[in-house]
C-alpha positions in Angstrom: 95.8 107.7 83.6 95.1 104.5 81.4 98.3 102.4 80.8 97.1 100.5 77.4 98.4 96.7 78.3 96.0 95.3 75.8 98.3 91.9 76.4 97.9 91.6 80.0 94.0 92.2 79.9 91.8 88.4 79.1 95.4 86.4 80.6 93.6 84.9 83.5 94.8 83.8 86.6 93.7 81.9 90.4 93.4 84.9 93.1 96.3 82.3 95.0 98.8 82.5 92.3 97.8 86.1 91.5 98.1 87.1 95.1 101.5 85.2 94.7 102.9 86.7 91.8 101.8 90.2 92.0 103.7 90.0 96.2 106.5 89.1 94.5 106.9 91.9 92.1 106.0 94.4 95.1 102.3 94.3 94.4 100.4 95.1 97.6 96.2 93.3 96.8 94.4 96.2 98.0 90.5 97.2 97.7 89.0 94.0 96.8 85.2 93.0 97.1 82.9 89.6 96.1 83.8 90.1 92.1 86.9 92.4 91.6 90.0 93.3 93.5 92.9 95.9 92.8 97.0 95.5 93.1 98.8 98.2 93.9 102.7 99.2 93.3 104.2 102.1 95.2 107.0 103.8 93.6 109.0 106.9 94.3 111.0 108.8 92.3 114.5 110.7 93.3 112.4 113.7 94.1 110.8 111.2 97.2 107.4 111.7 95.0 105.1 108.8 95.5 103.3 106.8 92.6 101.0 103.9 92.6 100.5 101.2 89.5 97.4 100.0 89.9 96.2 96.8 88.7 92.3 96.2 88.1 91.0 93.1 88.1 87.4 91.1 87.8 86.5 87.6 89.1 85.2 85.8 86.1 84.5 82.6 88.2 83.7 82.1 91.6 84.0 84.8 94.5 87.1 86.9 96.2 86.6 84.9 99.1 88.0 81.6 97.7 91.9 81.2 96.6 90.6 79.0 93.7 88.3 82.2 92.2 89.6 83.1 88.6 90.7 86.8 88.1 91.6 88.5 84.7 92.9 92.0 84.8 91.4 95.1 83.7 92.2 98.6 83.6 95.8 99.7 84.6 96.2 103.0 85.9 98.9 105.1 87.3 99.3 108.2 89.3 100.6 110.7 91.9 99.5 110.4 95.9 98.2 113.2 96.6 97.9 114.2 100.2 96.1 113.3 103.1 95.1 110.4 101.2 94.5 109.6 97.3 95.5 109.1 93.5 95.5 112.1 91.0 95.5 109.9 88.0 95.5 113.0 85.9 98.7 114.1 87.1 102.3 114.0 84.1 104.0 111.0 85.4 108.0 111.2 84.3 109.1 108.8 82.6 111.8 107.3 85.0 108.4 106.1 86.6 107.0 104.9 83.5 109.7 103.1 82.4 109.5 101.2 86.0 106.0 101.0 85.7 106.0 99.5 81.7 108.5 96.9 82.8 106.4 95.9 85.9 103.6 95.4 83.9 105.5 93.0 81.8 107.1 90.8 84.2 103.6 90.0 85.0 102.3 89.5 81.8 105.1 86.9 81.6 104.2 85.2 84.7 100.3 85.0 83.7 100.8 83.7 80.2 
């Protein structure tokens, strides 16, 4: 599922700061290459089902190997973990999980503003 968070899209941050603030919110920088990165947040519900909130970022100045590369968030996804590895982005997301995801996105937006 794609979360429509237009307020976050277009904000900019250097890689070093993005890593610091996302890490403080519980995100982990997962996949990355020279011009993009993903930040993932693991959310577990009361039934022990696991969901991942993923913020895709694009480099708009520099390269990922530099802490001064400038990134901007793009699409934001949420999906349910699927065994043995992977994320099902078509799964129904419970309201409590969506609430946590939206709170984290709002916190990220405030830190980037």
